[in-house]
C-alpha positions in Angstrom: -66.0 88.8 20.3 -68.5 86.3 19.8 -70.0 85.3 16.6 -74.0 85.5 17.5 -75.7 83.1 15.6 -79.1 83.6 14.1 -81.4 81.4 12.9 -85.2 81.8 11.8 -87.7 79.2 10.9 -90.8 79.7 8.6 -93.7 78.5 8.8 -95.6 78.2 4.9 -98.5 76.3 5.9 -101.0 79.2 7.9 -104.3 78.7 9.1 -106.1 82.4 7.5 -110.3 82.6 8.5 -112.0 84.4 5.8 -114.8 86.7 7.9 -117.3 86.9 4.9 -120.1 89.8 5.4 -123.5 88.5 4.2 -125.4 90.4 2.7 -129.2 91.4 3.0 -130.7 89.8 -0.4 -133.8 91.1 0.4 -134.6 95.4 -0.6 -137.5 97.0 0.2 -138.2 100.0 -2.7 -139.9 103.4 -2.4 -141.7 104.6 -5.8 -141.8 108.5 -5.5 -146.0 109.9 -6.1 -148.1 112.4 -6.9 -149.7 111.9 -4.1 -147.8 111.2 -0.6 -145.7 115.1 1.0 -142.3 114.6 2.3 -143.7 114.5 5.5 -145.6 112.3 5.6 -142.9 110.3 3.7 -141.0 111.2 6.4 -142.8 110.3 9.5 -143.2 106.8 7.2 -139.6 106.0 7.2 -139.0 106.6 10.9 -142.4 105.4 12.5 -142.0 102.1 10.1 -138.6 101.8 8.9 -136.5 102.8 12.0 -135.2 105.0 10.2 -133.7 108.7 12.0 -134.9 111.8 11.0 -131.9 112.9 8.4 -132.2 108.6 7.5 -135.2 109.5 6.4 -135.4 112.9 4.9 -132.2 112.6 2.4 -134.7 108.8 1.7 -137.5 111.1 0.7 -135.1 113.2 -1.7 -134.1 110.9 -3.4 -137.6 109.1 -4.3 -138.4 112.7 -5.2 -135.8 113.7 -7.7 -134.6 109.6 -8.8 -137.8 108.0 -8.6 -137.0 105.1 -6.4 -135.1 104.1 -3.1 -133.6 101.4 -1.3 -135.2 102.9 2.1 -133.8 98.6 3.7 -132.2 95.7 3.7 -132.7 92.7 5.6 -134.6 89.9 6.2 -137.7 89.3 4.1 -139.7 87.8 7.6 -138.4 91.3 8.4 -138.7 93.5 5.8 -142.8 91.8 4.8 -143.7 93.4 7.3 -142.7 96.7 7.2 -143.6 96.8 3.2 -147.1 96.1 3.3 -147.4 99.0 6.5 -145.7 101.2 4.5 -148.1 100.6 0.8 -151.2 100.9 3.9 -150.1 104.4 4.1 -150.4 104.4 1.3 -146.7 104.6 0.2 -145.5 103.2 -3.1 -143.3 100.2 -1.8 -142.1 96.6 -3.4 -139.3 94.1 -1.8 -137.2 93.5 -4.7 
């Protein structure tokens, strides 16, 4: 019977590509008030921030119970018109 010799070479140096997730640097924060209704907040989040109904409802409840909620994250240039539109509707919002 012949003996088979297996020899392995391992390359100890590898090139590894690391993908980093770029986190949005700005956030629209919506604040609770005693003026606007749940329906108005939900409608505004759907129309302005492109939320679906469920997401908008959840944000409205978070704002109501916690006093504030991050409703959108992203680049300042995209968030600024959204925040302005929320303010024009009588909602309290800032960009952080």
